[in-house]
C-alpha positions in Angstrom: 64.4 124.8 363.7 62.0 122.8 361.3 64.5 122.0 358.5 61.8 120.6 356.0 59.8 124.0 356.7 62.9 125.9 355.8 63.6 123.8 352.8 60.1 124.4 351.6 60.4 128.0 352.2 63.9 128.4 350.3 62.4 126.5 347.4 59.3 128.9 347.4 61.9 131.9 347.1 64.1 130.1 344.6 61.0 129.1 342.3 58.8 132.1 342.9 55.6 130.3 344.1 54.1 127.5 345.8 53.3 125.3 342.9 56.7 125.3 341.4 58.3 124.7 344.8 55.9 121.8 345.1 56.8 120.4 341.9 60.5 120.8 342.6 60.1 119.1 346.2 57.8 116.6 344.9 55.1 117.8 347.4 51.7 119.1 347.2 51.1 123.1 347.0 49.1 122.7 350.2 51.8 120.8 351.9 54.3 123.4 350.9 52.1 126.3 352.0 51.5 124.5 355.4 55.1 124.1 355.9 55.9 127.8 355.2 53.0 128.8 357.4 54.5 126.6 360.2 57.8 128.5 359.8 56.0 131.8 359.9 54.2 130.9 363.1 57.4 129.8 364.8 59.3 133.0 363.8 56.3 135.2 364.5 56.9 137.0 361.1 55.5 137.1 357.5 58.0 135.7 355.1 55.8 135.3 352.2 53.2 137.7 350.8 50.5 135.6 349.2 47.9 136.6 346.6 45.4 134.6 344.5 48.0 134.6 341.7 51.4 134.9 343.0 53.6 134.7 346.1 56.6 137.0 346.6 59.2 137.3 349.7 58.5 140.1 352.2 61.7 142.0 353.1 61.9 139.9 356.1 61.5 136.7 353.8 64.3 138.1 351.1 66.8 138.5 354.2 65.7 135.1 356.1 66.0 133.4 352.5 69.7 134.5 352.0 70.5 133.1 355.3 68.7 130.0 355.2 69.9 129.4 351.7 73.6 129.6 353.0 72.7 127.3 356.0 71.1 124.6 353.5 74.5 125.0 351.3 76.6 124.3 354.4 74.6 121.2 355.2 75.0 120.0 351.6 78.6 120.8 351.6 79.0 119.0 354.9 77.3 116.0 353.4 79.5 116.1 350.3 82.7 116.1 352.6 81.3 113.3 354.7 80.7 111.0 351.6 84.0 112.0 350.2 86.1 111.1 353.4 89.3 112.5 353.4 89.1 114.6 350.1 90.4 117.9 350.8 90.2 121.0 348.4 93.2 121.2 346.2 94.2 122.3 342.6 93.5 125.5 341.0 90.0 127.6 340.3 89.7 130.8 338.6 87.2 133.2 339.8 85.5 136.3 338.0 84.1 139.2 339.7 83.5 143.0 338.8 86.5 145.1 340.0 84.9 147.4 342.7 82.8 144.7 344.3 85.8 142.3 343.9 88.2 144.5 345.8 85.7 145.3 348.5 83.9 142.2 349.1 85.3 139.1 347.5 88.8 139.6 347.8 88.8 139.5 351.6 86.9 136.3 351.4 89.5 135.0 349.0 92.5 135.9 351.2 90.9 134.0 354.2 90.0 130.9 351.9 93.8 130.4 350.5 94.9 130.6 354.2 92.5 127.8 355.4 93.1 125.9 352.1 96.8 126.0 351.2 96.7 123.3 348.7 94.6 125.5 346.5 95.7 128.0 343.9 93.2 130.9 343.2 93.2 133.1 339.9 91.2 136.1 340.4 90.0 138.1 337.3 88.6 141.6 338.0 86.6 142.8 335.1 83.2 144.7 334.8 82.4 143.0 331.4 80.4 139.8 331.2 82.9 137.1 330.8 82.3 133.7 329.1 82.9 131.0 331.6 83.6 128.3 329.0 85.5 130.3 326.5 87.7 131.9 329.2 88.2 129.0 331.6 86.4 130.3 334.4 85.3 128.1 337.1 83.2 130.4 339.3 81.8 134.0 338.8 80.0 136.5 341.2 77.6 138.6 339.1 75.4 141.5 340.2 71.9 142.0 338.5 69.1 139.9 337.2 70.6 137.0 335.3 69.1 135.9 331.7 68.2 132.3 331.5 71.1 130.3 330.6 72.9 126.7 331.2 74.7 128.2 334.2 73.7 127.3 337.7 73.2 130.4 339.8 72.6 130.7 343.4 71.4 134.1 345.0 73.5 135.0 347.8 72.8 138.6 348.6 71.4 141.7 347.1 72.5 145.5 346.3 71.0 148.7 345.1 72.0 152.1 343.9 72.0 154.9 346.3 72.7 158.5 346.0 74.7 160.5 348.6 76.5 163.6 349.2 78.7 165.0 352.1 77.2 167.0 354.8 79.4 170.0 353.7 78.2 169.8 350.3 74.4 169.4 351.3 74.6 172.4 354.0 76.2 174.6 350.9 74.0 173.4 347.9 71.0 172.0 349.5 69.1 168.9 349.8 67.6 167.7 346.5 64.0 166.9 347.1 63.2 165.2 343.6 65.5 163.5 340.9 64.8 166.6 338.7 66.7 168.8 341.2 69.7 167.1 340.3 69.9 169.4 337.3 70.9 172.2 339.6 73.6 170.3 341.6 77.1 169.1 340.8 77.0 165.3 340.0 80.2 163.0 339.9 79.9 161.1 336.7 80.9 157.5 336.0 81.9 155.6 332.9 82.3 151.7 332.9 86.1 151.0 332.4 86.0 148.4 329.7 83.3 150.3 327.3 83.7 154.0 328.4 79.8 154.0 328.4 78.4 156.6 330.7 76.2 155.7 333.7 72.5 156.8 333.5 70.9 157.5 336.8 67.6 155.6 337.4 64.9 156.4 339.8 61.5 155.1 340.8 59.1 158.2 340.1 55.4 157.6 340.8 55.9 153.8 340.6 57.8 153.8 337.2 61.6 153.5 336.6 62.9 156.8 335.1 66.2 157.0 333.6 68.0 160.6 333.9 71.3 162.1 332.6 73.1 165.0 334.4 76.4 166.8 333.3 79.2 166.6 335.5 82.6 168.3 335.8 84.4 165.2 337.3 83.9 161.9 335.5 85.7 158.8 336.7 85.7 155.0 335.8 85.9 153.5 339.4 83.2 153.4 342.0 85.5 154.0 345.0 87.0 157.0 343.2 83.6 158.4 342.8 82.9 157.8 346.5 86.0 159.5 347.6 85.0 162.7 345.4 81.7 162.7 347.1 83.5 162.6 350.4 85.6 165.5 349.4 82.4 167.7 348.5 82.9 167.5 344.9 79.2 166.8 344.4 76.6 164.1 344.8 77.3 160.3 343.6 75.2 157.3 342.8 76.8 153.9 343.4 76.2 150.6 344.7 75.2 150.5 348.6 78.3 148.5 349.4 80.6 151.1 348.0 79.6 153.9 350.4 78.3 151.6 353.2 81.2 152.5 355.7 81.0 156.2 354.6 77.2 156.3 355.4 77.9 154.6 358.8 80.6 157.1 359.8 78.6 160.1 358.7 81.2 161.3 355.8 78.2 160.8 353.4 74.5 161.3 353.7 71.9 159.4 351.6 69.3 161.5 349.8 66.5 161.0 347.6 66.0 157.4 349.5 62.1 157.4 348.5 63.0 157.3 344.8 65.5 154.2 345.2 64.9 151.1 342.7 64.4 148.0 344.4 67.8 146.1 344.9 68.9 143.7 342.4 70.3 140.0 343.4 74.2 139.1 343.8 74.8 135.6 342.4 77.3 133.0 342.3 77.1 131.2 339.0 79.1 128.3 337.7 78.9 125.8 334.7 76.0 123.3 334.9 78.0 120.8 332.6 80.8 120.5 335.3 80.5 118.8 338.7 82.1 121.3 341.1 85.4 120.1 342.7 85.7 120.4 346.4 87.9 123.4 345.9 85.0 125.2 344.2 82.4 124.0 346.5 84.4 125.1 349.6 84.9 128.7 348.0 81.3 128.8 347.0 80.2 127.9 350.6 82.5 130.4 352.1 81.7 133.2 349.7 77.6 132.5 350.3 78.3 132.6 354.1 80.2 135.8 354.2 78.4 137.8 351.7 75.0 136.9 353.2 76.3 138.3 356.6 78.0 141.4 355.4 75.5 142.9 353.0 
């Protein structure tokens, strides 16, 4: 495939438009636009929805962007390894990730990483609070959601959204809600954040506007997997990140409802300090993480 066109497309996705991408790449806006159009023609699919004022990735473009970014990162890593000769990942790295996502998605990658690179010691810190990388000596963090502007280097690797589910038995008994307001008449499994005990607020897209709602619950937990387990056992409906219930939805033990009211997904990003040149161990782990998460979510 046209590597130059792929690089231009990835830059458009990263920078949010053709003009900013052109500035970053040292090209003209027209040149970037032609490169992306060439790639779209080759693939036979629209990757970027264009208007007179902005450009945004289409759903196909979002998925393709994540894969292409991982591929370009692999090429970059290959270049680093070639230039560094026999330098192999070694030493110690500290990784921060939220508890549920860490257990379900990141720890399997880390297990494979430490087997592939036995000279690296990895310390994993599972926490749902926002850690300070500098103060707490963290080399790399995986964060879910839109990131504020900061001195951190962030790479978007995937995305996730909240979904609401119930077991077939619960829905057969209590009915399928047609609107978020119907949840007032349903049993809902509550959730509180483990570090702050802050109660989860349900959010839906209603008439094009994000609406926050709260519902009473007879059972409240501080763990997403526990909430999903309760829903499988027909305790009630549950709203969690899609990766928490992915397997339950696939095997039919949970059924998604109110899908037309889902909010758009949010990014999953890998972040590290901009003031620190990543070591071979950090770069190798980041590359493996990007590749694996981009293909599993």
